[in-house]
C-alpha positions, 0 to 999 in steps of 0.5 A, spaced: 499 652 152 495 646 155 494 643 148 502 644 147 503 640 154 499 634 151 503 634 145 510 634 148 507 628 153 505 624 147 512 625 144 514 621 150 517 627 154 515 627 162 512 634 163 508 637 169 505 643 172 502 644 179 497 649 178 491 650 174 494 655 170 501 654 167 506 660 170 512 663 167 516 659 172 514 652 170 515 654 163 522 655 165 523 649 169 520 645 163 526 648 159 531 647 164 530 640 166 531 638 158 536 643 157 542 639 153 538 633 150 539 634 143 532 631 141 527 634 147 530 641 148 529 643 141 522 640 140 520 643 147 523 650 145 519 650 138 513 648 141 512 652 147 514 658 143 509 657 138 504 656 143 505 663 146 501 669 143 505 674 138 507 680 142 503 687 140 504 694 143 497 696 147 496 702 151 493 698 156 497 695 162 497 687 161 503 685 164 509 680 161 508 673 161 515 671 160 518 676 166 512 674 170 511 682 171 504 685 173 506 691 170 511 692 164 513 697 160 519 696 155 523 702 152 530 702 150 533 708 146 529 713 142 533 712 136 531 704 135 524 704 134 518 709 135 514 706 141 521 707 145 520 714 143 513 715 145 514 712 152 520 717 153 515 723 151 510 721 156 515 720 161 518 727 160 511 730 160 510 726 167 517 729 170 515 736 167 508 736 170 505 737 163 501 730 164 495 733 168 496 741 168 498 741 160 492 737 158 497 731 155 493 726 158 487 727 154 491 728 148 495 721 149 488 718 150 486 720 144 492 717 140 495 711 143 491 706 141 492 708 134 500 709 135 500 702 138 496 698 133 501 702 127 507 700 131 505 693 132 503 692 124 510 696 122 514 692 127 511 685 124 512 688 117 520 689 119 520 682 122 518 679 116 522 683 111 528 681 116 526 674 116 526 674 108 532 677 107 536 672 112 532 666 108 535 669 101 542 669 104 541 662 106 539 660 100 545 663 096 549 660 101 547 653 100 547 654 093 554 652 093 553 646 097 548 642 093 549 635 093 553 635 100 550 631 106 548 634 113 545 632 120 539 636 122 533 636 126 526 636 124 523 643 125 516 642 122 512 637 119 506 639 114 502 635 109 507 636 104 513 634 107 518 636 113 522 641 115 529 640 117 534 645 121 541 644 120 546 646 126 548 652 122 541 654 122 539 653 115 532 650 114 530 646 108 524 642 106 524 634 105 518 634 100 513 628 101 514 626 094 521 625 095 520 619 100 519 613 095 519 608 100 512 609 102 506 613 102 506 618 108 500 621 111 500 627 115 498 626 123 497 634 124 495 633 132 502 629 133 506 633 128 508 627 124 508 623 118 506 616 118 508 611 113 501 607 111 505 600 109 511 600 113 509 605 119 515 609 119 514 615 123 518 622 121 516 627 128 518 633 130 525 634 134 527 627 130 535 627 128 535 626 121 541 626 115 539 630 109 542 631 102 542 638 099 537 637 093 536 644 091 537 652 093 533 657 089 535 664 092 529 668 088 524 664 092 528 663 098 527 656 098 532 650 100 530 643 098 533 637 102 533 629 100 532 624 106 538 620 107 537 613 109 542 611 115 546 605 114 542 601 120 536 602 116 538 600 110 542 593 112 
């Protein structure tokens, strides 16, 4: 989180925190202050989200950072996912007095660590399957729009190019080999590509215009080409 706040400041965005450890309230305040800004809001949201640990299930009470809750237990409907069903079983056993008298505490103590680990693994697997399915459908959709131009925002920067997210949430890659005007180096600490000769910079959160170069549903990939703005070519 500290590294993320430093990176945001290096992008020229003013963010402050009052205490040594950042609190959920301060995270919310940072997001609120920059809400509606077309460049700063998506940049800050992405960086803060990436800085947070992936949620997992655990039998230990570790609270909830986002809700600023010291005690937290999530349960919705037993038909939705297994962790909810497990929580419902524990609550029912407690209400019926079977936790202490029925010896259920020992049983749960012996199985819940494995239940939590298995549930976390399966939920991550399901989330990945969902992401891949969405990417497939987006690639199929963009296959019908090859050659068209769109406005977007740089959503990721890597050594092989930068990713651009369009307003319709489609994300594609502008490969570094398609940037013919210069040789670009990847500045990993600042999430940007810097031109070696002319000094042009492509940074996270920057608005850009792109053309759809290719879409491959089988690989679930979409490729863009960066389009020069008129002011840049004049």
